[in-house]
N, C-alpha and C positions, 0 to 999 in steps of 0.2 A: 572740271572735277572741284569737289567739295569737300571738305572735312571728313564729311561722314564716308567717303571712296575709300579713306587711307586706315587700314588696318595695322593698329600697331603690336609689337612682338610681345612675348613674354618679358617681362620685366621693365618692358615701357610705358611711361603714363604720361597723358599730356598735361601741360603747366597748368597749375591753377593761377587765379588772380594776383592770388599774394606771392606769388612763389619769384616774380620776376627777379629779383636778386638775388635770388640763389641761380637760378637759369643765367646771366649777368658774370654771376661771378667763376664757374662755372668754364665759361667762354673764355672771360679772361684769363684764366690762371692757362690753358688751351694755348690763347694767343700771347703769351706773355713773352715770348723770343719772338715771335713774327716780324720778320723783315719787314713789310709794307708797314705794322701797325708802329712799328717802332720808330719807324722814319716819319709818320704823319703823326706821332704827338710824343714822342719820345720817352718817357717814361710809365711806366708799368701803369702808377696810380691813375693817371688818366686814362691810358687803354680800361682798366677796371670800369671807371667811371663812364666810359662810352659803351662800353657792352652792358652794363646796367641799367642806362638810359634807354639804351635800343628794346631791349627785354622789356622793362617797366613799361616803358611808354608808345611804343610801335608793336613788339611781335606777339607778346603774349595779351594784350590785348584783341589785336587786330589779325594775327595771323595764324599761323599753326605752329604751337610748339610745344616738345615732347623731351623728355629727360630718362635718364637711365639711373634712378637712384640720385648721388650726389657726384657722378664719377662723368655721366656726359649728356651732353645735351645738343638740340637743333632747334634752328627758328628758320624756318620756310614764312615764304609767303605765297598765299593760292592767287588762281585767275580773280582781280576785281579787288584784290588788298590794298588798300591806300597805306603804304609805308614812307610816304613823304612828311616833314618837319611843319611841325605850325610854327608859328613866332612862339611859343613856349620854348616849345621843344628846342630851338634854338637859345633860349637862354639859358635853358636847365643845361644845355650841354659846353657853352661857352664857359660858364662861371667855374664850374673845376675845372677845369682845362686851361685857363687862363692862371689859376691859382697852382696848379701843377706844371703846366708846362707852357705858358706864354700864350700871347699874342699870336707869335710866327705859326704855332700847335693849330690856332685856332681857324688860319688862313689855308695851312694846307689841309686842314678835312674840311672846309666852306668846297674848295679846287679840288679836293678827291668826291665829294658826294656830287659834283655839276659834272665832273666827267664821267663817273656812273652811270648817272642818269639817261648821259647824252649817249652812253652806247648799250642802255638797258634794251633788251628785244622788247617792240611793239605788237609783237602776237600772243594768243593767252599762254601761259609755258609755268612753273611750278618753279618759283625762285628760292634758291638756299644762301640766304643769307648769312649764315654759318654752322658749321658743325662743329664740337670741340671735346674732346675726351680727356682729362684731367693728366698730367704726364705722366704719375704713378702705371695710368693702365694704358696709355696709349701702346700698339702695338700686340694687344690682346684681341682686336677682332669686334671690339667694342664698336669702333667707327664703321666697319659695314654695316653691323645690327641697328646702329642709327639711320643710317641712311637708305635703308633699302625700302622700309613700307612703304614712304613714300616714289621712292623708286617704282615698285610695284605700281601704287595706283597711276602712275603714269603711263606705266606699260597699257593697264586696261582699260584706262582713259584715250591713249592713244595720243599723248600728251608730253611735248618736250620741257625739260628740266635746264635751268641756266644756273650758275654761280660766276663770281668770281674768286678767282684763287690767286691769294695774298704770298703763300709760300712755297717756290720752289720743290720742297721736298715731300710736298703732297701730291703733286702732279701724279706721278705712279697710280697714288688713290684714285683717283679721280679717274684717271684712264681706266682704273679697271672695272668700274662701277659706266663707263660707257661716255663719258664726258668727252669734247675732243676740242682742241683751244678754237678759236674764232676772231683772236687780234689782241691787241695789247691797247693797256689802259696808263699811261703816265701824264699825272695832273701837271707833275714841272717837268723840265727837263733832269733835274737830279733825282727823281722819285725811282724808287727800284718797280720792277714792273707788275702790274697789277691784272691778271691775265683772266679775261672771260675764257667761261666755257659752256660750252652746250651737248645737252643730251639728247638726240633723236631716242624715242619710244621705240621700245623693242617689238616684236608680234611674235606673239608663242605660236 
């Protein structure tokens, strides 16, 4: 499955190279009160810096990223996408995290990344790194509109989709989209649960 196989719905546009900051801001606002990210990074400015970095350096240039105006955005990695940090990425992540949240937050984030990588599927799949809707637009159906184009493409290609759910409040939404939990990730004993979820493709 490639980007050419995905049909974005009305009002959804693929993010341009210069829109990583906007995508990061939308996502960070959606994750402002996310329990796992608050545990990991402690403060909203650090959460915002990380999502901006991920959008600008990883997912917009390498993945499949699209948005609904300035209200919502999705960051996906399609099969074959390299999402690993380079040395420069680690430096660009560590500097603002150190300023905003201190060295312990860097250690938690590194452990989280290692734990996520260890649990990540090795078979071909579409990976939903993040889906974010601004708080004032949540509950309007925008999340479903955002996630559906790639899920439809997965069904056509008969390909699984995978994500890590960082907020129990979102479990019902993901379940309604066909995702099922496949374990639990805890980078440290005191970490809140990060739940990997897998969606098998549906047949028409």
